[in-house]
C-alpha positions in Angstrom: -7.9 -17.9 -7.8 -10.3 -16.9 -10.6 -7.4 -16.8 -13.1 -6.3 -20.3 -12.2 -9.9 -21.5 -12.5 -10.2 -19.8 -15.9 -7.0 -21.3 -17.2 -8.1 -24.8 -16.1 -11.5 -24.3 -17.7 -10.0 -23.0 -20.9 -7.6 -26.0 -21.0 -10.5 -28.4 -20.5 -12.5 -26.6 -23.2 -9.6 -26.8 -25.6 -9.0 -30.5 -24.9 -12.7 -31.2 -25.3 -12.8 -29.5 -28.7 -9.9 -31.6 -29.9 -11.9 -34.7 -29.2 -15.3 -33.5 -30.3 -17.1 -34.3 -33.6 -18.2 -31.7 -36.1 -20.7 -31.6 -38.9 -20.2 -30.6 -42.5 -23.5 -28.7 -42.4 -23.4 -25.0 -43.0 -25.8 -24.5 -40.1 -23.6 -26.1 -37.6 -20.2 -25.4 -39.0 -19.6 -22.4 -36.7 -21.7 -23.0 -33.6 -21.3 -21.0 -30.4 -18.7 -22.8 -28.4 -20.9 -24.1 -25.6 -17.9 -25.0 -23.4 -16.8 -21.4 -23.5 -20.3 -20.1 -22.8 -20.6 -22.4 -19.8 -17.3 -21.3 -18.1 -17.8 -20.7 -14.4 -17.2 -17.3 -12.9 -17.6 -16.4 -9.2 -19.0 -12.9 -9.1 -18.0 -10.7 -6.2 -20.4 -8.4 -4.4 -18.7 -5.4 -6.1 -19.2 -7.0 -9.5 -22.8 -7.8 -9.0 -23.4 -4.3 -7.7 -21.7 -2.8 -10.7 -23.8 -5.0 -13.1 -27.0 -4.1 -11.2 -26.2 -0.3 -11.4 -25.6 -0.6 -15.2 -28.8 -2.5 -15.7 -30.8 -0.1 -13.5 -29.5 2.8 -15.4 -30.4 1.2 -18.8 -33.9 0.2 -17.7 -34.4 3.7 -16.3 -33.7 5.0 -19.8 -36.1 2.5 -21.4 -33.4 0.2 -22.6 -33.2 -3.6 -22.2 -31.3 -5.0 -19.2 -28.1 -6.8 -20.2 -27.5 -10.5 -19.4 -24.2 -11.3 -17.7 -22.0 -13.8 -19.6 -19.3 -15.5 -17.5 -16.9 -15.8 -20.5 -17.1 -12.1 -21.1 -16.5 -11.5 -17.3 -13.4 -13.7 -17.5 -12.1 -11.6 -20.4 -12.8 -8.5 -18.4 -10.9 -10.0 -15.4 -8.0 -11.0 -17.7 -7.7 -7.3 -18.7 -7.8 -6.1 -15.1 -5.0 -8.6 -14.2 -3.0 -7.3 -17.2 -3.5 -3.6 -16.1 -2.5 -4.5 -12.5 0.6 -6.5 -13.5 1.7 -3.7 -15.9 0.6 -0.8 -13.7 -1.4 0.8 -16.5 -5.0 1.9 -17.1 -5.8 1.4 -20.8 -7.5 -0.6 -23.5 -4.4 -2.5 -24.6 -5.2 -5.6 -26.7 -8.9 -4.7 -26.9 -9.0 -5.8 -30.5 -7.7 -9.2 -29.4 -10.4 -9.5 -26.7 -13.1 -8.4 -29.1 -12.1 -10.8 -31.8 -12.0 -13.7 -29.3 -15.5 -12.8 -28.0 -16.8 -12.4 -31.5 -15.4 -15.8 -32.6 -16.4 -17.8 -29.5 -19.8 -16.2 -28.7 -20.7 -15.1 -32.2 -21.1 -11.5 -31.1 -21.7 -8.9 -33.8 -20.4 -6.0 -31.7 -18.1 -5.6 -28.7 -17.2 -2.4 -26.7 -15.4 -1.9 -23.5 -15.4 0.5 -20.5 -12.6 0.6 -17.9 -12.3 2.6 -14.7 -9.7 2.8 -12.0 -9.5 3.7 -8.3 -13.2 4.0 -7.5 -13.8 2.5 -4.1 -17.5 1.9 -4.9 -19.2 0.8 -8.1 -21.4 3.9 -8.1 -18.2 6.0 -8.5 -17.2 4.0 -11.6 -20.7 4.2 -13.1 -20.8 8.0 -12.5 -17.5 8.5 -14.2 -18.6 6.4 -17.2 -21.8 8.4 -17.5 -19.9 11.7 -17.4 -17.8 10.5 -20.4 -19.6 10.6 -23.7 -17.9 7.5 -25.1 -18.4 5.4 -22.0 -22.0 6.6 -21.7 -22.6 5.6 -25.3 -21.4 2.1 -24.5 -23.7 1.8 -21.5 -26.6 3.1 -23.6 -25.7 1.1 -26.7 -27.6 -1.5 -28.5 -26.1 -4.4 -26.6 -27.7 -7.6 -25.3 -25.1 -9.1 -23.0 -22.1 -8.0 -20.9 -19.3 -9.0 -18.6 -17.9 -7.3 -15.6 -14.8 -7.6 -13.4 -13.7 -5.6 -10.4 -10.2 -6.6 -9.4 -8.3 -5.2 -6.4 -4.6 -4.6 -6.8 -3.1 -6.7 -3.9 -0.3 -4.2 -3.4 -2.1 -0.8 -3.6 -5.6 -1.9 -2.8 -6.9 0.1 -5.7 -9.8 -1.3 -7.8 -9.7 -1.9 -11.5 -13.1 -2.1 -13.4 -13.5 -3.6 -16.8 -17.0 -3.8 -18.4 -17.3 -5.4 -21.8 -20.5 -5.1 -23.7 -21.6 -7.4 -26.5 -24.4 -7.7 -29.0 -25.4 -11.2 -30.1 
């Protein structure tokens, strides 16, 4: 359902940009695509719990809480769907996701954590914190993030993708 909604929203955003006006000014020549930023995303209880756990950990370390961005969560969900469809757990096409986010949201930095087969968000967070690279992402100098927890309809296993960005 989220994927169909995302595709519809993306098509609408694309069609809107074809019909919108642009300025020749340097200041507005590359604005943040407000249609992309305003894309809807229906967070599940698992996703909200994962986001809360990440932010609680960060705040406990004296770091800023991260703001959820729907567009980044949609990119996270797309990756989960890819992993489920291909029965893999990896960072395939991360460069493409990062470039898309950087272009559309004007992010200066993008990193990603993935996890697989943790029944509860605390299990995924614990695994990330036990991995130096994943922990560095959670503790990084980021300002925003997106999260998706997607259940494989065949196996019932959960796929987690957490994308961090700095704006």
